C-alpha positions in Angstrom: -14.5 75.2 54.8 -17.1 76.1 52.2 -19.8 73.6 51.1 -18.2 73.6 47.6 -14.8 72.7 49.1 -16.5 69.9 51.1 -18.2 68.7 47.9 -14.9 68.6 45.9 -13.2 66.7 48.7 -15.9 63.9 48.8 -17.2 65.0 52.2 -20.8 65.4 53.2 -22.0 68.8 52.1 -25.1 70.9 52.0 -26.4 70.8 48.4 -28.8 73.7 49.2 -25.8 76.1 49.7 -26.5 79.3 47.8 -23.2 79.2 45.9 -23.8 75.6 44.8 -27.4 76.4 43.8 -26.2 79.4 41.7 -23.5 77.1 40.1 -26.2 74.6 39.2 -28.5 77.3 37.8 -25.7 78.5 35.6 -25.0 75.0 34.3 -28.7 74.3 33.7 -29.0 77.6 31.7 -26.0 76.7 29.6 -27.4 73.1 29.0 -30.8 74.6 28.1 -29.2 77.0 25.6 -27.1 74.0 24.2 -30.2 71.8 23.8 -32.1 74.6 21.9 -29.4 75.0 19.2 -30.0 73.7 15.7 -28.2 70.4 15.2 -26.2 72.0 12.4 -24.8 74.8 14.6 -21.5 73.1 15.4 -19.7 76.3 16.3 -22.5 77.3 18.8 -22.5 73.9 20.4 -18.7 73.9 20.8 -18.7 77.4 22.2 -21.3 76.5 24.9 -19.6 73.3 25.9 -16.3 75.0 26.2 -17.8 77.5 28.5 -19.6 74.8 30.5 -17.0 72.0 30.9 -13.6 72.1 32.6 -11.9 70.6 29.6 -12.6 69.3 26.1 -10.4 68.0 23.4 -10.4 69.5 19.9 -12.7 66.7 18.5 -15.9 66.0 20.5 -19.6 65.6 19.9 -22.4 65.6 22.5 -25.8 65.0 20.9 -28.5 67.0 22.5 -30.2 66.8 24.9 -27.4 66.9 27.4 -27.6 67.8 31.1 -25.1 68.2 33.9 -25.1 69.7 37.5 -22.1 71.9 37.4 -20.0 71.3 34.2 -16.8 72.6 35.8 -15.9 69.1 37.1 -16.2 67.4 33.6 -13.0 66.7 31.6 -13.4 65.2 28.1 -10.5 63.6 26.1 -10.1 63.7 22.3 -12.5 62.0 19.9 -15.4 61.9 22.5 -18.9 61.1 21.3 -22.1 61.0 23.4 -25.5 60.1 21.9 -28.8 61.6 23.0 -29.8 62.1 26.6 -26.5 62.0 28.5 -26.8 63.2 32.1 -23.7 63.8 34.2 -24.2 64.7 37.9 -20.7 66.1 38.5 -20.4 67.1 42.1 -17.0 65.5 41.9 -14.6 65.2 39.0 -15.7 63.1 35.9 -12.6 62.4 33.8 -13.2 60.7 30.4 -10.3 59.5 28.3 -9.7 59.6 24.5 -11.8 57.7 22.0 -14.8 57.2 24.3 -18.2 56.5 22.8 -21.4 56.7 25.0 -24.7 55.3 23.8 -28.1 57.1 24.3 -29.9 57.5 27.6 -26.8 57.1 29.9 -26.1 58.6 33.3 -22.8 59.2 35.0 -23.4 60.2 38.6 -20.8 61.2 41.2 -23.7 62.1 43.6 -24.7 59.9 46.6 -26.8 60.4 49.6 -26.4 59.2 53.2 -28.5 56.2 54.3 -29.8 58.1 57.3 -33.1 59.8 56.5 -32.4 62.7 58.9 -29.2 63.6 57.0 -30.8 63.3 53.6 -33.7 65.5 54.9 -31.1 68.2 55.8 -30.0 68.3 52.2 -26.7 66.6 52.8 -25.0 64.5 50.1 -21.6 63.5 49.0 -19.8 63.1 45.6 -17.1 60.6 44.5 -15.1 61.0 41.3 -15.8 58.8 38.3 -13.0 58.0 35.8 -13.5 56.4 32.4 -10.3 55.4 30.5 -9.5 55.7 26.8 -11.0 53.6 24.0 -14.1 52.7 26.1 -17.5 52.0 24.6 -20.5 52.5 26.9 -23.7 50.9 25.5 -27.2 52.5 25.6 -29.0 52.9 28.9 -25.9 52.5 31.2 -25.9 54.0 34.7 -22.5 54.7 36.2 -22.5 55.1 40.0 -20.3 57.3 42.2 -16.6 56.4 42.7 -16.4 54.0 39.7 -13.3 53.6 37.5 -13.7 52.0 34.1 -10.3 50.9 32.6 -9.0 51.5 29.1 -10.4 49.4 26.3 -13.4 48.3 28.3 -16.9 47.7 26.9 -20.0 48.2 29.1 -23.0 46.3 27.8 -26.4 48.1 27.3 -28.6 48.6 30.3 -25.8 47.9 32.8 -25.6 49.5 36.3 -21.9 50.0 37.0 -21.5 50.0 40.8 -17.9 48.8 41.0 -14.7 49.3 39.0 -14.3 47.6 35.6 -10.8 46.4 34.7 -9.1 47.5 31.5 -9.8 45.4 28.5 -12.9 43.7 29.7 -16.5 43.4 28.5 -18.8 44.0 31.6 -22.5 44.0 31.8 -25.5 43.4 34.0 -27.1 44.8 37.1 -24.9 45.0 39.0 -22.4 45.2 36.2 -19.7 42.6 36.3 -16.8 41.6 34.0 -17.8 38.8 31.6 -14.8 38.3 29.4 -11.6 39.9 28.1 -12.1 42.0 24.9 -10.0 40.4 22.2 -8.4 42.4 19.4 -9.3 40.5 16.2 -7.9 41.2 12.7 -10.1 43.4 10.6 -11.6 41.6 7.6 -11.8 43.5 4.4 -14.5 42.4 1.9 -12.9 44.0 -1.1 
């Protein structure tokens, strides 16, 4: 079994494997090219992200700078928006639903390391998939850890560190992030 196959199966793998290193260099070069584009170059941005990511919807916007490890494990739904400084460490699949908004300075990480110093020193790590449902709002400065699922219609408060699953329809915040209250649908007030 290759190191890439181990990575994709959530097993310990050698992150220094030459194939994985080459994949990360490719992704970093595409991210660098993306981050150098003029903000008005919508066609150029879409073309690079479609080459980099496994899946995108028709309507998406990722505000530069953006960084990822591989790109080929990231799947974006429709009407996706990410503000400045999104980092996705995608050793495992990162699946993001429709109508998701991510504030600035956020990290989504599938990457983890063993507690044993000897294994870390050998370059071993693991990756666990992250899933973000539809209609989710992730506030600024949020850190999402490996293996987390955030349910549909959830809101994650600014500065939260999400270490466990967040149920659908809940506001969750804090470090560690925890559900606080159900998100209520309220009627929209019109001024005019």
